C-alpha positions in Angstrom: 40.9 253.4 49.1 42.5 255.8 46.5 40.8 259.8 45.9 40.7 259.6 41.9 37.9 259.8 39.7 36.8 257.0 38.2 38.6 257.5 34.5 40.6 256.1 31.5 43.6 256.2 29.1 43.9 258.2 25.8 44.9 255.2 23.8 47.4 257.4 22.2 49.4 258.9 24.6 48.1 257.1 27.8 47.3 260.3 29.7 43.7 260.1 31.6 40.3 260.9 30.2 37.4 260.5 30.6 35.4 257.5 30.8 33.5 258.2 27.6 36.5 258.7 25.4 38.8 256.8 24.1 41.1 259.9 23.6 42.4 263.0 25.5 42.5 265.8 22.3 41.4 265.8 19.0 45.1 265.8 17.6 44.8 262.3 19.8 41.9 261.8 18.1 43.1 261.9 14.5 46.8 259.9 15.3 43.9 256.7 16.0 41.6 257.1 13.1 44.8 257.9 10.9 46.4 254.1 12.7 43.3 252.8 12.2 42.6 253.7 8.6 46.4 252.1 7.8 45.4 249.2 9.8 42.0 248.6 7.5 44.4 249.4 4.6 47.1 246.9 5.2 44.1 244.1 6.0 42.9 244.9 2.6 46.2 244.7 1.1 47.2 241.1 2.6 43.5 239.6 1.4 44.4 241.0 -1.8 47.6 239.5 -2.2 46.2 236.2 -1.0 43.4 236.2 -3.5 46.5 237.0 -6.5 48.5 234.4 -5.3 46.0 231.7 -5.4 44.6 233.0 -8.5 48.5 232.2 -9.6 48.8 228.7 -8.4 44.9 227.9 -10.3 45.9 228.8 -13.0 49.6 227.1 -13.2 47.9 223.8 -11.8 46.1 224.4 -15.5 48.9 224.8 -17.4 49.9 221.2 -15.6 
């Protein structure tokens, strides 16, 4: 078909990179790691919020 080598694209900037790499550079790697950490922190925050709301509901039912 074409003479383009097999490759994948950087998950941050979209530039072509090696098949074994997720990112094209160390800067993109740092950005990707920061995004993943922020997503993980957000997930923990949401679980904590749900747990706190559940505790409030249980305490309110106990007062009825």
